[in-house]
C-alpha positions in Angstrom: -29.2 -63.4 -17.5 -26.6 -65.0 -15.2 -23.7 -63.1 -16.9 -25.7 -59.9 -16.5 -26.2 -60.6 -12.8 -22.4 -61.4 -12.4 -21.5 -58.2 -14.2 -23.8 -56.1 -12.0 -22.4 -57.7 -8.9 -18.8 -57.0 -10.0 -19.5 -53.3 -10.7 -17.9 -50.7 -8.5 -20.3 -49.3 -5.9 -20.4 -45.9 -7.5 -21.1 -47.4 -11.0 -23.9 -49.4 -9.4 -25.4 -46.2 -7.9 -25.0 -44.4 -11.2 -26.6 -47.4 -13.1 -29.5 -47.8 -10.7 -30.3 -44.1 -10.5 -30.0 -43.7 -14.3 -32.3 -46.6 -14.8 -34.8 -45.3 -12.2 -34.7 -41.8 -13.8 -34.8 -42.9 -17.5 -37.8 -45.1 -17.2 -40.3 -42.3 -16.2 -38.5 -39.9 -18.7 -38.7 -42.5 -21.6 -42.3 -43.5 -20.5 -43.4 -39.9 -20.4 -41.5 -39.0 -23.5 -43.1 -41.9 -25.4 -46.5 -41.0 -24.1 -46.2 -37.4 -25.3 -44.7 -38.5 -28.5 -47.7 -40.7 -29.3 -50.0 -38.0 -28.1 -48.3 -35.5 -30.5 -48.6 -38.0 -33.3 -52.3 -38.6 -32.4 -52.9 -34.9 -32.3 -51.3 -34.3 -35.7 -53.3 -37.1 -37.2 -56.6 -35.9 -35.6 -55.8 -32.4 -36.8 -55.0 -33.7 -40.3 -58.3 -35.5 -40.4 -60.1 -32.3 -39.5 -58.1 -30.3 -42.0 -58.8 -33.0 -44.7 -62.5 -33.0 -44.0 -62.7 -29.2 -44.1 -60.6 -28.9 -47.2 -62.5 -31.5 -49.0 -65.9 -30.1 -48.1 -64.8 -26.6 -49.1 -63.6 -28.0 -52.5 -66.7 -30.0 -52.9 -68.9 -26.9 -52.1 -66.9 -25.0 -54.8 -67.5 -27.7 -57.4 -71.2 -28.1 -56.5 -71.6 -24.3 -56.8 -70.0 -24.3 -60.2 -72.0 -27.3 -61.4 -75.3 -25.8 -60.2 -74.3 -22.6 -62.0 -73.8 -24.6 -65.2 -77.3 -26.3 -64.7 -78.9 -22.9 -64.1 -77.4 -21.7 -67.4 -78.6 -24.7 -69.3 -82.0 -24.8 -67.7 -82.3 -21.1 -68.6 -81.8 -22.0 -72.2 -83.9 -25.2 -72.1 -86.9 -23.6 -70.5 -86.7 -20.4 -72.6 -89.9 -20.3 -74.6 -88.4 -18.1 -77.4 -85.7 -20.7 -78.0 -88.0 -23.6 -77.7 -90.3 -21.9 -80.3 -87.5 -20.9 -82.5 -85.9 -24.3 -82.9 -89.2 -26.2 -83.3 -90.8 -23.8 -85.8 -91.2 -24.4 -89.6 -89.5 -21.5 -91.5 -90.8 -20.4 -95.0 -87.7 -18.4 -95.8 -84.3 -17.7 -94.5 -85.0 -14.3 -93.4 -87.3 -15.4 -90.6 -84.6 -18.0 -89.6 -82.0 -15.2 -89.5 -84.2 -13.0 -87.3 -84.4 -15.9 -84.8 -80.6 -16.4 -84.8 -79.9 -12.7 -84.6 -82.6 -11.6 -82.2 -83.0 -14.5 -79.9 -80.4 -17.4 -80.1 -77.1 -15.5 -80.4 -77.9 -12.9 -77.7 -78.9 -15.6 -75.2 -76.0 -17.9 -75.8 -73.4 -15.1 -75.9 -74.8 -13.6 -72.7 -74.6 -16.9 -70.9 -70.9 -17.4 -72.0 -70.1 -13.8 -71.0 -71.6 -14.3 -67.5 -70.0 -17.8 -67.0 -66.4 -17.7 -68.3 -65.8 -21.3 -67.6 -68.1 -22.2 -70.6 -66.1 -22.8 -73.7 -69.1 -23.1 -76.0 -72.9 -23.6 -76.1 -74.5 -25.5 -78.9 -78.0 -26.5 -79.7 -78.2 -29.7 -81.8 -81.5 -30.1 -83.7 -83.1 -32.3 -86.3 -85.4 -29.6 -87.3 -84.9 -28.3 -90.9 -82.7 -25.4 -90.2 -79.5 -24.1 -91.4 -76.4 -24.4 -89.2 -75.4 -21.3 -87.5 -71.8 -21.4 -86.4 -71.4 -23.1 -83.0 -74.8 -22.0 -81.9 -76.9 -24.3 -83.9 -75.8 -27.6 -85.4 -77.6 -30.6 -86.9 -78.4 -33.4 -84.5 -76.6 -35.9 -86.7 -73.3 -34.4 -85.3 -73.8 -36.1 -81.9 -76.0 -39.0 -82.7 -72.9 -41.3 -82.7 -71.7 -40.2 -79.3 -71.9 -42.7 -76.5 -73.9 -40.4 -74.2 -76.5 -39.5 -76.8 -79.1 -42.1 -76.0 -79.0 -41.4 -72.3 -79.4 -37.7 -72.9 -82.3 -38.1 -75.3 -84.2 -40.1 -72.6 -83.3 -38.0 -69.6 -85.7 -35.4 -68.3 -83.1 -33.4 -66.5 -79.6 -32.0 -67.5 -76.8 -34.7 -67.4 -73.1 -34.3 -66.8 -70.6 -35.9 -69.2 -67.2 -35.9 -67.6 -64.1 -37.9 -68.4 -60.9 -37.7 -66.3 -58.9 -39.5 -69.0 -59.9 -37.0 -71.7 -60.2 -34.2 -69.3 -63.6 -33.1 -70.6 -66.5 -31.6 -68.7 -69.7 -31.3 -70.6 -73.4 -30.6 -69.7 -76.2 -31.7 -72.0 -80.0 -31.6 -71.7 -82.9 -32.2 -74.0 -85.1 -29.3 -75.0 -88.7 -30.6 -74.5 -91.6 -29.7 -76.7 -94.8 -31.7 -76.5 -96.4 -30.3 -79.6 -93.7 -31.0 -82.1 -91.8 -34.1 -83.1 -88.4 -32.6 -83.3 -85.4 -33.5 -81.0 -83.3 -30.7 -79.7 -80.3 -31.1 -77.4 -78.6 -28.2 -75.6 -74.9 -28.9 -75.1 -72.3 -27.0 -73.1 -68.5 -27.6 -73.2 -66.9 -26.5 -69.8 -63.3 -25.7 -69.2 -62.3 -28.9 -67.3 -59.4 -27.3 -65.4 -61.5 -24.4 -64.2 -64.2 -26.7 -62.8 -61.8 -28.6 -60.5 -59.4 -25.6 -59.9 -60.3 -25.7 -56.2 -59.2 -29.3 -56.0 -55.7 -28.8 -57.3 -54.9 -26.2 -54.7 -55.9 -28.1 -51.5 -52.3 -28.6 -50.4 -48.9 -27.8 -51.9 -47.9 -31.4 -52.3 -48.2 -35.0 -51.0 -51.8 -35.6 -51.4 -54.2 -37.5 -53.8 -57.8 -36.8 -54.8 -60.1 -39.0 -56.8 -63.7 -38.2 -57.8 -65.8 -41.0 -59.1 -69.2 -40.8 -60.8 -72.2 -42.9 -60.1 -70.6 -45.8 -62.0 -67.5 -45.5 -60.1 -65.6 -44.2 -63.1 -63.1 -41.4 -62.5 -64.2 -37.9 -63.4 -61.2 -36.2 -61.9 -57.9 -37.5 -60.4 -54.8 -35.7 -59.1 -51.6 -37.0 -57.4 -49.4 -34.2 -56.1 -46.6 -36.2 -54.6 -42.9 -35.4 -54.6 -40.7 -37.8 -56.6 -39.5 -39.8 -53.5 -43.3 -40.1 -52.4 -44.7 -41.1 -55.8 -45.2 -44.7 -54.5 -48.0 -43.3 -52.3 -50.2 -42.4 -55.4 -53.4 -44.5 -55.9 -55.4 -45.4 -58.9 -59.2 -45.6 -58.7 -59.0 -49.4 -58.5 -56.4 -49.4 -55.8 -58.5 -46.9 -53.9 -61.7 -48.9 -54.2 -59.9 -52.1 -53.2 -58.3 -50.5 -50.3 -61.6 -49.1 -49.1 -63.3 -52.5 -49.4 -60.4 -54.4 -47.6 -60.1 -51.5 -45.1 -56.4 -51.5 -45.7 -55.9 -47.7 -46.3 -55.9 -46.9 -42.6 -52.5 -48.5 -42.2 -50.7 -46.0 -44.5 -53.2 -43.2 -45.3 -55.3 -40.6 -43.7 -58.4 -40.2 -46.0 -61.7 -38.5 -46.1 -64.9 -39.2 -48.3 -67.5 -36.6 -49.5 -70.5 -37.0 -51.7 -71.8 -34.7 -54.4 -75.5 -35.6 -53.8 -77.3 -34.1 -56.9 -75.4 -36.3 -59.3 -74.2 -39.2 -57.0 -70.5 -38.5 -57.2 -68.0 -39.5 -54.5 -64.8 -37.7 -53.7 -61.8 -39.2 -51.9 -59.0 -37.1 -50.5 -56.1 -38.9 -49.0 -52.6 -38.2 -47.6 -49.9 -40.7 -46.5 -49.3 -40.8 -42.7 -45.6 -40.7 -43.3 -45.8 -37.3 -45.1 -48.2 -36.0 -42.3 -45.6 -37.1 -39.6 -42.8 -35.4 -41.7 -44.6 -32.1 -41.3 -44.1 -32.4 -37.5 -40.4 -33.0 -37.9 -39.3 -29.7 -36.3 -41.6 -30.2 -33.3 -40.4 -33.8 -32.9 -36.8 -32.6 -33.2 -37.4 -30.1 -30.5 -39.1 -32.8 -28.4 -36.1 -35.2 -28.8 -33.6 -32.5 -28.0 -35.5 -31.6 -24.8 -35.7 -35.3 -23.8 -32.0 -35.9 -24.6 -31.0 -32.8 -22.7 -33.0 -34.0 -19.8 -31.3 -37.3 -19.9 -27.9 -35.7 -20.1 -28.6 -33.4 -17.1 -29.8 -36.5 -15.2 -26.6 -38.3 -16.1 -24.3 -35.5 -14.9 -26.3 -34.8 -11.8 -26.3 -38.5 -10.8 -22.6 -38.8 -11.8 -21.5 -36.0 -9.5 -24.0 -36.9 -6.7 -22.7 -40.5 -6.7 -19.2 -39.1 -6.6 -20.1 -37.1 -3.5 -21.9 -40.1 -1.9 -19.3 -42.7 -2.7 -16.1 -40.6 -2.0 -16.2 -41.4 1.8 -16.4 -45.2 0.9 -13.5 -44.8 -1.6 -11.4 -43.2 1.0 -12.5 -45.9 3.5 -11.5 -48.6 1.0 -8.1 -47.1 0.5 -7.5 -46.8 4.3 -8.4 -50.5 4.5 -5.8 -51.2 1.9 -3.2 -49.3 4.0 -4.1 -51.3 7.0 -3.9 -54.5 5.1 -0.3 -53.6 4.4 0.3 -53.2 8.1 -0.2 -49.4 8.5 -2.6 -49.3 11.4 -3.5 -45.6 10.9 -7.0 -44.2 10.4 -6.8 -41.6 7.6 -10.5 -41.1 6.9 -13.0 -39.2 9.0 -16.6 -38.3 8.7 -18.8 -36.3 11.0 -22.1 -37.2 9.4 -24.6 -39.3 11.3 -25.8 -41.3 8.4 -25.0 -44.9 7.6 -21.7 -44.1 5.9 -20.7 -41.8 8.8 -21.5 -44.5 11.3 -19.6 -47.1 9.2 -16.5 -44.9 9.2 -16.7 -44.1 12.9 -17.2 -47.9 13.7 -14.2 -48.6 11.5 -12.0 -46.1 13.4 -13.1 -47.7 16.6 -12.3 -51.1 15.2 -8.8 -50.0 14.1 -8.1 -48.5 17.5 -9.2 -51.6 19.3 -7.1 -53.6 16.7 -4.1 -51.5 17.7 -4.7 -52.2 21.3 -5.1 -55.9 20.8 -2.0 -56.1 18.6 0.0 -54.2 21.2 -1.2 -56.5 23.9 -0.4 -59.6 21.8 2.9 -58.1 20.8 3.9 -57.5 24.4 2.6 -60.9 25.5 4.8 -62.4 22.7 7.8 -60.5 23.9 7.2 -61.5 27.4 6.9 -65.1 26.4 10.1 -64.9 24.4 11.8 -63.4 27.4 10.4 -66.2 29.5 11.7 -68.7 27.0 14.9 -67.0 27.0 15.3 -67.2 30.7 14.3 -70.8 30.6 16.9 -71.2 28.0 19.5 -69.4 30.0 18.7 -71.7 33.0 19.0 -74.9 31.0 20.8 -74.1 27.8 22.4 -77.1 26.1 23.1 -79.3 29.1 24.7 -81.8 26.8 27.2 -79.3 25.7 27.9 -78.5 29.3 28.4 -82.2 30.2 30.6 -82.8 27.2 32.7 -79.8 28.1 33.2 -81.1 31.7 34.0 -84.5 30.3 36.7 -83.0 28.2 38.1 -81.0 31.1 38.2 -84.2 33.1 40.1 -86.0 30.2 42.5 -83.0 30.1 42.9 -83.3 33.8 43.8 -87.0 33.6 46.3 -86.1 30.9 47.7 -83.6 33.5 47.7 -80.7 31.0 47.1 -77.9 33.4 47.1 -75.1 30.8 44.4 -76.5 28.6 42.3 -77.3 31.6 42.6 -73.8 32.8 41.7 -72.4 29.3 38.6 -74.6 29.0 37.4 -73.6 32.5 37.9 -70.0 31.7 36.0 -70.2 28.3 33.1 -72.1 30.1 33.0 -69.6 32.9 32.9 -66.7 30.5 30.3 -68.3 28.2 27.9 -69.1 31.0 28.3 -65.8 32.7 27.4 -63.8 29.6 24.7 -66.3 28.6 22.9 -66.1 31.8 23.6 -62.3 32.1 22.1 -62.2 35.5 18.6 -63.1 34.0 18.5 -59.9 31.8 17.6 -60.2 28.0 19.5 -57.0 27.0 23.3 -57.2 26.8 26.1 -55.0 25.3 27.6 -55.8 22.0 30.9 -56.3 23.8 29.5 -59.0 26.2 27.6 -60.6 23.3 30.9 -60.8 21.4 32.7 -62.2 24.4 30.0 -64.9 24.9 30.2 -65.8 21.2 34.0 -65.9 21.2 34.0 -68.1 24.3 31.7 -70.5 22.6 33.8 -70.5 19.4 37.0 -71.3 21.4 35.3 -74.2 23.2 34.1 -75.5 19.9 37.6 -75.3 18.4 39.0 -77.2 21.4 36.3 -79.8 20.9 37.1 -79.9 17.2 40.9 -80.1 17.8 41.5 -76.8 16.1 40.1 -78.2 12.8 38.7 -74.8 11.6 40.1 -71.3 11.7 38.2 -68.2 13.1 38.5 -64.6 11.9 36.9 -61.8 13.9 36.4 -58.3 12.4 34.3 -56.1 14.6 34.3 -52.3 14.7 35.3 -51.2 18.2 32.9 -48.2 17.9 29.9 -50.5 18.2 31.0 -52.3 21.3 29.0 -50.0 23.8 25.7 -50.4 22.0 23.2 -53.0 23.3 21.3 -55.8 21.7 19.2 -58.8 22.7 21.1 -61.6 24.4 22.1 -64.7 22.5 21.7 -63.5 18.9 25.1 -64.3 17.5 25.8 -67.6 19.3 23.0 -69.6 17.6 24.2 -68.3 14.2 27.8 -69.4 15.0 26.5 -72.8 16.2 24.6 -73.4 13.0 27.7 -72.4 11.0 29.8 -74.9 12.8 27.4 -77.8 13.2 25.6 -77.6 9.8 28.2 -75.9 7.7 31.8 -76.6 8.7 31.3 -80.1 10.2 29.7 -81.3 6.9 32.3 -79.7 4.7 33.3 -82.0 1.8 35.6 -79.8 -0.2 39.4 -79.8 0.4 40.9 -77.3 2.9 40.4 -76.3 6.4 37.1 -74.9 7.6 36.9 -71.1 8.1 34.5 -69.2 10.3 34.3 -65.4 9.9 32.5 -63.1 12.4 32.2 -59.4 11.6 30.4 -56.4 13.0 29.9 -52.8 11.7 27.6 -49.9 11.7 25.6 -48.6 8.7 23.7 -45.4 9.4 21.4 -46.1 12.4 21.8 -49.8 12.1 24.3 -52.5 13.3 25.1 -55.2 10.9 26.7 -58.5 11.9 27.7 -61.3 9.5 28.6 -64.9 10.3 30.3 -66.6 7.3 31.5 -70.2 6.9 33.0 -72.1 3.9 31.1 -75.3 4.7 28.7 -77.4 2.7 26.2 -74.6 2.1 22.4 -74.9 2.2 20.1 -76.5 -0.3 18.2 -73.8 -2.3 14.8 -75.3 -1.4 15.5 -75.3 2.3 17.1 -71.8 2.1 13.8 -70.3 0.9 12.0 -71.5 4.0 14.8 -71.5 6.6 13.3 -68.5 8.4 9.6 -69.7 8.2 9.8 -73.4 9.0 9.3 -74.5 12.5 12.3 -76.4 14.0 12.9 -78.2 17.2 15.0 -76.3 19.7 16.3 -72.9 19.5 17.0 -72.2 15.9 17.6 -69.3 13.5 13.8 -68.8 13.1 13.5 -68.1 16.7 16.4 -65.6 16.5 14.7 -63.9 13.5 11.3 -63.6 15.3 12.8 -62.3 18.5 14.6 -59.5 16.5 11.4 -58.6 14.7 9.3 -58.6 17.8 11.8 -56.4 19.6 12.9 -54.0 16.8 10.3 -54.3 14.1 9.6 -56.2 10.8 12.3 -54.3 8.9 15.0 -56.0 10.9 16.2 -59.6 11.3 18.2 -62.2 9.4 19.1 -62.6 5.8 20.8 -65.7 4.3 23.0 -66.2 1.2 24.4 -69.6 0.5 25.8 -71.7 -2.3 26.2 -75.5 -2.2 29.9 -76.6 -1.3 31.0 -72.9 -1.2 29.5 -71.8 2.1 26.9 -69.7 3.8 26.6 -66.1 5.0 24.0 -65.0 7.5 23.5 -61.3 8.0 21.9 -59.9 11.2 20.5 -56.3 11.1 19.4 -54.5 14.3 19.0 -50.8 15.2 21.5 -48.9 17.4 20.5 -49.0 21.0 22.6 -47.2 23.7 23.2 -48.6 27.2 20.6 -47.1 29.5 
């Protein structure tokens, strides 16, 4: 659950909208779809129950009609006085017997069979002393061994003798005569298939039917299942057990009907699975409609979420640009909704931020200028005093030329350094200031290092911030050449040239070099006094972040610092 919560929180806003809207839309669609699907299933099952009931009743009515017809036929024979008198009479000669056969028995039996084609044969079995007459009259001894004989001889009404196993359908009844002691049984053999013909055509396939007699013995059974559905077929014992345990409802739809005159029970059943299969096309159409609705919902929500979230995506990209330092508002929205208000507030915030940055930027420049003026007023007093001390020493030694040179260098250095309180100076004056400082340092170092200056004369009339080169030269001498451990004289090189719209100055020494760890942080570490970090920040505050210092150094080989500033003409 926690992982799901984290996953949802980390989703993009558009995907969240898509997910929430889809979930909110799918729940009613799925709920409604499930409800209607269940309703359809219930409707099909209800309809199938009605169809089963109607089909079974029609089939039972057909069987009842046929059985009643057979009973009518046999009763017509049983209660026929001529037949009764003929089979119970004592005949003195064969001629009288023949007349009975020819005039009474044969016409009646043949007419009955002619009118009811389902009857295979009609036979009267008698223990009267009469000659057998084909199928019409047979001795009673022919059936005395049959299992049903005793029940028929004691019954007062016609009885059905039916066997599903042997597929036989027979009707038998005793012919009663109170005045004679003979026993006569009228027997009819019925075409089994014709009797239950209506039962075999209830459905094309996938149904079962069992008819049980009063002793729960099967008189008719049919299983019309396809090969793959044969497992649904039930025997009479399985059917009865399922009815007693009420377990058939789980797999079957079934109906029961009774054949009242002879206490038979008929059970018609169909598997629920095969009933549902009949609704396959409707279910397929239903699922296609539901799936189409879901797809329409998805694409609708997808494009709508895209429209809704597009301003937020543009706002996010604009924020990324501002994060990179580009304080430009590129997204606009005239809507008055929450997103429109957010974008408008964002624009107002960026404009205020630009104003605040400009104010802070200008205040930093003003502070730097103030620091610069303070520096110009009290720059390196120790250096000034040492210089004067040296001049004094030179004077004592009465070397007028050296004293004159030192005084000139000092005068030139402080004149260009102070620059009448201005922070902008020409490249020419900046070079003069730096050169004066270098010469003073050479005299203080007894000419222990050499100086090479290579400056393009075409850049002399451009302007730059005051005191940019002098701190670089000072670092090169004090931290590079003065700590040189390798053989040879120290060399300081100062160069200046133009490259497109930029001026590039380099100060190179062959001193001790800078430790790589210190080199990586030389422009970011805070240092006491006026260091290269100060120079770098002054350049970026005045000209922009693409300008400033760049260092290259190798231990015991030397250091090169490159100053890049834009071209500015004297105003």
